[in-house]
N, C-alpha and C positions, 0 to 999 in steps of 0.2 A: 577613124576610129582613135587619134588620140584627145580630140574632145570628146570624148564616150567612155574614154577611162578616164582622163581630168574629173568629166563629172559623176563618175562612178564615184569616183576620192572622196571630193567636195562633201556633196551631197550629207551623207552622215554629219562631217563639218558642219555645214550649216543650219543641219537640227537643230545640232548642242548649241550652236552658238545663238540659233533664233529664240530656244526655250529657254538657256540659261540668264536671258534678257527678262520673258515676254511669258515664259513658263507659269512662271507662278499665279498670273494674272486670267489664265486660261481657266474655263471651268473644265471639269472634266467631260464630254472623253478627249479634250481636241488636242492637248496636249501629245496623247497617248496616238492620235490619231495622227498628227504630222512626223511624229516620230517615226511610225511603222510606217507613212508616206513616203518618208526620203528614203528609208530600208531599202523599201518593195522598188524603187524608180531605182537604186544606185543595183538593184539585182537586177532588174533588164537589161537598163544599160551596160549592164559588166554583159550579161550575157548575149545581147546584139554585138558590142566591139569582140567578144570569144567567137564568135561564128565564124568567122573568118579562119580563125584561128583552128579549130573544130574540125573545119570542112578541109583545114591541109590550105588554106591558102596563102599566112602568114605562120612561119613559123614562130617568128618571136616581133617584140618592136619594144622600144624605149623610147617613155617619152619625155622629156628634160624639161622643167618649169624654170629656174634658173640654176648658175653660177652659187654655190653654197661656201664652199669654206675654198677657195681657192688656194692658199699657198698649203694645202693641203690635196689638191688635184679635185674637190667633191665637188657635186653636182646636185641637185635637187631633184633626182633624175625615177623614174617609175620603169618596172620590165613588166611585160606583157608574154609571155610564152607561158607554155599549155599549161606546167606548174603554176603557175600566178594565174591560170585561167580556172583552175579545177579549186584552188586554194579561198579564190574571189566569190566565186559562186555558192562555194559552202560555205563562206559567212556571210556573206550577206541573203542567201535562200533560209538558212534554218535560221538565222538572225533575223530577217523578217517575221518569220511565224510567229518566236520570242515574243518580239514586240506586239504582234497584236493579241498575244497569247496575254499580255500583261495590262491592257486595257482593262480586260476583265479582275486580272488577280489582284490589283493595285487598285482596285477602287476602296476610293472613301480614303485612300491615305492624304496625312496631310502637307508631304510634300510629293506628292504625285507629278507635279509640272518637272521635277528636279530630278527625280528618276531616270525619266525621258529623255532629258536633256542628258543625262551619263551614260544611261544606255546606248545613245547617238555617240556620244564622246568614244563608247570601247571599239564601238563598231571602225569609225576612222581610225580607231588607232592600230587596231588588227589590218585593216585594209593594208595602213601604210606599209606594217611590218611583213607582209606578203608578196610588196609587187616591188619595194625597193629596189633597185638598181646597186644597190652599192651595199658595203657592212655601215655607212653612217644612217643614210636612211634605213635599214633595219632596224640598226639602234635606238634610232629615236621611235620608231615602234616600237622596238620592244619597250623603251622605260615606258610610253607611256599607257601600252596594254597592263604596265602596273599601277601605273596611277588611279587607271578606271577602274583595276579588280580590289585596289585601297579605298575608292570613293562609292560604289557595289555593296563588298561587304561590310563594309562597317556602316552601310545607308541608314539602320535603326540605330545609329548610336549614342543614345538613349538607353539602350543594353547595354551593361558593361562585357557582356558577352562578344555581344557585336563588334563593340569600339576594339578588344580588345585581342577578335579576329583580324582585323581588320590593320592592326600593328604587327600581329605574324606572319601574315602575309607577306607583308609591308618588307620585314627587316628577313624575312627567309629568302626572298626574290634578290636584295640586295646584295645576300650573300655568295647567288650565282651569280650577281653581274658582273661584280669582281674578277672573277673567272675569266666571262664574257670581253671584260675592258682590256682584259691582260692578252688576251688572245689577238683582240684590235691591234695593241699595238706591237707585238710581236709582227703580225703583218703588215704592217704599214712601216717597219722598219723593213720586212723584206724586200718588199715590193715596189716603197713609194710610193702605194694610192691603196685606196679601200675600194676601187672600182673590182664588181664580180669579173669581166669579161678579162681584165689583167691579170689581178689574182691566178684565177684558175685555168686560165692559157698559158702560164708564163710556171705555175704550181710543180709539174712535173717536173721540169728542167731545173725551178730553184729553189725545189726541197730537198733537204736530205731525209732521211729517216728520222732522226732524233727530233728535229726542228718541228715536223710534220705531226710526230707525236706530241709533243710541247703544243704544239697549238690545239691540237685536237683535242685534247683533255682540259685543255681551259676550255674550251667549247662547251664541250660534256656538260662540266660543271655549268657556265649560260642554262642547258639546256635542262640539267637535271631541277633547275631550283623553278623554273617556266613550270618544266613539265611533269613535277611533283616525283623527282625517281626518287631512290635509295641516297643518298641520306637526308634530301631537299624535301620531304616529301610531309612532313607533320603539317605546312597551311592548308592543305589542299581542304582536308577533312571538317577544320576549325572553318572555311570558307563557308559551311554549309548554315551558318548565322547570318545570312544576308537572306533576301527575298528570291523563296527558288528561281523565278524566272532568268534571278545573276546564277543564280549557278548551274542552270540550263546552261546559260550563253557562256562561262565560264569553263566548263567540259564538256561542250561538245562544239561550236564554231572560234570559239576565239584564246583566252591565253591558255591555256594547258597544251595546246597543238603546236604552242610556237616554236616548243623545242624540238619536236619531232620536224618541224617543218625545214627549223634550220640545221639539222644535222642531214636530212636530205637534200639542202639546196649546194650543202658546201661539204656532198657527196666525193668531189676526188679528194679533198686532201683529206678523209677518213680512208680512201682508196690508199694513198700514201704512207700510211702509217695504221699498216695492219693490227696493230697492239691495240691501239686507238678501237677500231672497228670491232674489234674480239671483248673488251672493257664493255662496248656502249650494248654489246648484244646481251652481256652477263648484265649489268645493270639490269637489263628490259625485264630479263627474265626471272631475277633473283624479287625484284620491284613486283616481279605478277606473281609471284606466289603468293612473297610477304603480306600482298596487300589484298590479298583473295583470304588464306588464312583469319586475316581481322575481318572479314566482311560475312563469314560464317555467324558469327556472333554477336554480331550490332544488331540494338532494336529500335533507334531510328530510322526511319525510312532512305532517309534521307543521308543518313553516314552510313546506312549499308550501298546507298548509287555514291556516293561521294570516294569510299575504297574501290568500290567496282571500277573508277575511271581512273584510277590512281594501275591498275592491274589489267587494265586493257592500253592502256600507256605504255607500260612495259612490254608488251607484244611488238607494241607499234615500234619501241627502240629495237629491238631482237631483228625486226624486219630490216629497218635500215642498217643496221650494226652487222645481218650479214649482205648487205650491197642488195638487200631486195627491196631499190626504192619505194618502187610502184605496189612495191605487196604491202609496204606500210602507209602509204600515204592511201591505198588504197582501204585499211582496216579505218586510217581519220576520218576519210568521207563516212562508210559506215555506220562506222559506230557515233556521228556525228548526228544521223538521222535518230539510231534507235537509241542512245541516251539522250538524245534532246526529247527526245517521247518519252524517256521514262520519271525524266526530270521533273517536266512539266504534269506526267501523270499523273508523281509523287505531288506535286502540288496542287493537283486538282481534288485529290485524296485528302488532304491537309487543308483545302479550303472546304470542303465539303464537312470536314470532321470540326468543323470550328477553331484550328488551331493544334489539333493533335497530331503529334509525329510519331509517339509510340506503337510501333506497331503487338503489341500486349494487349492495348486499349483500342483496338480495330476486327477485323472478322467480320464476316456474310455483308463485304461492300460491295461484294457482285448483282446482290439483289435491287442493291439503290443506286450506286453508280455504274449501270452496265457498257454504257460509251469508255468511262475510263478503264473498265477492264479488260471492253473490247482491246482499245488498242493497246494498254499496257501488257496484255496479254502478246499480243504483235512483237514488239518489244523484247520482252524475257524468252521470247524462243529465238529472234533474233541474235539475242547474245549468248545465248546459251551451244548456240552453231549449230542447230537447227537447219539444214535444209528445207526449201529450198530459200529461205529468208538470208537479208543482204548478212550478218555477220558470218552463217556458215562459209563464202566465200573467200571472202578478204583475210580469216583468218588463218583456217586451213592451208592458203595460198603462203603466208608467213611460216607454218608449222613445216610444211612440205620445201621449202627452199630454205631453213636451217636445217631439214633431216640432210637433204641433200649435199650439204655440204661436209658432211661424214666426222669420222675423227670425233673431238670435243666435242664439237657445236653435237651430234647425237643424246647430248645430256645434255645440252638447253630445251633441245626440241623433247625431250621427257620432262622437262617443268613444265614447256606451255602446254603440253596433252595433259599434265598433273593439275595444274591450276582449268585448261578447259571443263574439266568434273569440278572442281572447286568451285567455280562461275556456276554453272546447272544448276550446283546446290544451293548454293545462297539465293541467288536469284528467283527458283522455286520455292524454298523458304519464305521469301517475303511475299510474294505470291497467294500463298496456302494461309500464310499469319495476317494478312492484308484485308484480302478479296474473299477467303473460302472459310470454313468452317462455322462456328455458332458466334454472334455478334458479342461484342465484349469491351461495348461501348459507352463511358462514363454518363452518369447520368444527366438529361438534361441535352445530352449532343441527339442531333438529327439529320445525318448523314443525306447528303444529295447530292443530284447531278450536278455539277458546273455549267453554267451559261454556254449560250452556244460560241461567243467570243471564245471562249478557251481550250472548247471542243474539236470548234474546227479544226485549230491547228494540229492539233492531236492525230484526228482524220488522217491528213494530209503529212503525215509525220510518218503516219502507220502504213500508210499505203510507199511511203518512200524505203522504208524499212522492209518490207517484201521485196520491191523489185530493184531497190539500189543496189545492192550484190550483182543481179544477172547484167551489169555495164563492163566486166572483168569473169567470165569464166574459162574453163578450160575449154570449152567448145567454140568460144567466140571472145578472143582479150582484146576485146575495143579498148578499154582503158590503158590497157597496157602498149598498145598502137599510138596513141594522144600522146605519153607521157615519154614516150623513147626521146622524141627530139630532144624535150628538155636538159634530158640529162646526157646526152650524145654530146650537144653543145657545148657542156663542161668537160669533153673529156670523161667522165663517167664509166662504167663498166658495169652492168647492171648483171645481179643473179636472177638465173631463172628456176622455176621449181624443175625435178628430175623427170623425167621421160617413161616412156614406159607405163607399167603396170605399178609401178611405187605409186603416182599418186592417188590414188585410188584406192588403195589399199591403206592410205594412210589418211585417207578421207574416210575410210570407213572406221577405222581405230575410234577415229576424232569424234565422230556421228556413237560410237556407243559407248563413247566416257562420258558425251554431255548425257546420254541417255540414263545411265546407271547414276549421274548427278543428279536429274530429274525421280527417278525413282526413288532415290534413298531420301532424299527433300521429301516427298511425298509421302512415304511411309512414315516416316519419324514428323512429320506437320499437320496431316492431312485430317485428323481429328483432334490434336489437343496442342497447346503450347507447353512444351516441358520446360524443366525449371532449368536456366543455362544461365545460371549467377552464381556458380562455383568451381572451383577446378582450374582445369584445362579451359572450360567457358571463360573464367574471368581473365583469366590473362589474355583470351583473344578480346574480349570484349573490352578490356585495360588499351588493347594494342600493344601488347608485351609490354607496357609499361616507360613506350621509349619516348614519349612527350613530359611523364614524370622525370626522366633520366637527362632530358634537354634543360627539364625545368632548374633543377637539381645541378646542373654543371653550368648552365650560363645564364640562365635569370638570377636565381640563388648566390650561384659564384659569382657570375660578374657583377652582381648588387653590392655585394663584400667588397670584390675587387676596385668597385667603383670607389665605394664608401672610404676603404683605406688610402685610395689616391687625392681623392679629397681632404681629408683631414691631414694626411704626409703630404704626399709630394705637391698640389694644390696650393694648399696653407701655408704648410712647413717651407713651401719649397717655393713655389712662382711668387706667392703672397712673400715670402720672405724675403724674398731678392728685393723685390719691389719696394718692401718699406723699409729693406735695409738701406738702400738709397736715398730716400727720405733721410729717414736716422743721420746718413751720414752729409748730406748735403744740410740739412739744422744743424749740424755742429760746426762742419766751418763756416755759416753764417754767424754761430755766436761767435768766434775765435775774430772772425774779421771786423763785430759789431764795433769793437770802441773806436773803428779807425774813424768814423762816423759819427762826431761828435757833436757838428751843426753850428758850429763854432768859428768865423770866416777868420780870426788871428791865426786858429790851428794848422787851417787849409792854407793860408799864406807859409807859416814857416814849412807846411810839406813840399811847396812849390819851389821852395829859396833852397831846401834842403837837395831838393831832385835837380834844381839849375847846378850848385855847388857841386854833385856827383856828373854831371853829365862833363863838366868842363874838365873835372878831374881824371875822366877817364879820356876827352880829347887831346888835354897832354900826353899823358901819359902814353898815349897811343902814336904821337908823335905828328899831329894833327897839327898844330901851329907852326 
């Protein structure tokens, strides 16, 4: 198992290394084939290694490569327990399908080999993050994921918008990483180690409520950056500037799920800080509703899905904040299936529409792109929470647990329910504007179905979006039984849905909300595309002008502050001090320069005067 786990981790790294050196020399489609093969083999090896864990033979295994930071007691070691198994299979499984899809999507790109090198690096980075057995290794994966996202979001860097989007993602995530680093410093200062076993084992006795709250709030700041939660969500919509497979990888299997995984993995710390757990759930609920309201007014098909991801991540944060870690991770898994399908389907539409992303210029595509339409319809029903599709089971489990907590948690449940209605509304809107009604294509555009290499991954993800939720139902909670040992090993107490008829009533209400959203959007968009560029619709389309406010406060304001500091503090302060020392040295040198005449007789007189002076001093001191 140790060898299999090591190979599963290293194969994507090997693919990246090879393609980084030789990828540009290989003709199409070989870079894509190599990258997809390494990703697929990584999935197979991870699955074989995980079969023993899945079968209950081994609950957890730690693989140590070498002693990394002896002074801090940190080893380069990796943990393979049920949670790591699930995350690894999701990352490599969905990642492999996205790699295969990219072979066709990126056809003809001048940096074809480099693209697949970066994709393999992204996969290795995420695998490092989800399998690290200590905070140090997790943080290395955390930062590598940030680097990979920067490289891929700004992959088409010749476009100013893509270059700006990459920088924006990088900078916003560094803000969150400050919080994560502070949390790691507090953890090491308290426990003297960064190993999960030691920290989580000693936490109940070593942490008071105040310190636990401080640590977990800093962890939440890091998670909010990676998983695009309020107020650090603004990078994710702009990340659509990267190639569509990158969007699928980021939104479905890698970067944005890192924050949810980290909160779930550190569940014992949040359990010791009830205020922080409540903040996590509240931030999740607020983000879910906020992003959903923006999604209803977007015209770019990828931006609809981007805000949808932000909203769905809010559901996951609600789950892990309510100590429903299994439900949160369950939704992470099902979301990976249907959101990857939605993004790849959107990529298929964009590919068939010659790069067009504005849904107002689509329509009627169901007739010319039947496979893309059929698979995206499955994902639409899944994210809308319609049974028996995957999204229904995971979303409803989160809402049921939150409702079961009672008290103020009922408000969060109501927010989640209304968000479910909005989700069904904006996803139905997207489907009608893209595939229904009359064709609104620009002249010269001839939509067509995508090649088989792109359609097959859509079909596989479509199947997973149907059956993926059946892994954890009220009738057979297989995933819950599988994941429980991972949380019990770190002393985490899991929250469960209420018993009796309550979950069934809640499910009925949730289905009704989804159907109302679908019906409302169908009535509005079935036969026309209404004008939505004024009033409240414009406010929603512009995202409540949050980006504009951030730009005014931090970009314009920060630029003005930087210019003032450069002119006043830097030039007059730092440069002035350095130049002042230089001027002082020059003045002293000019005063001393007359002492150096260049005449031997002058120096002889100086030596004589000095000698007489020394003799006089010795005589007065009684030296003779």
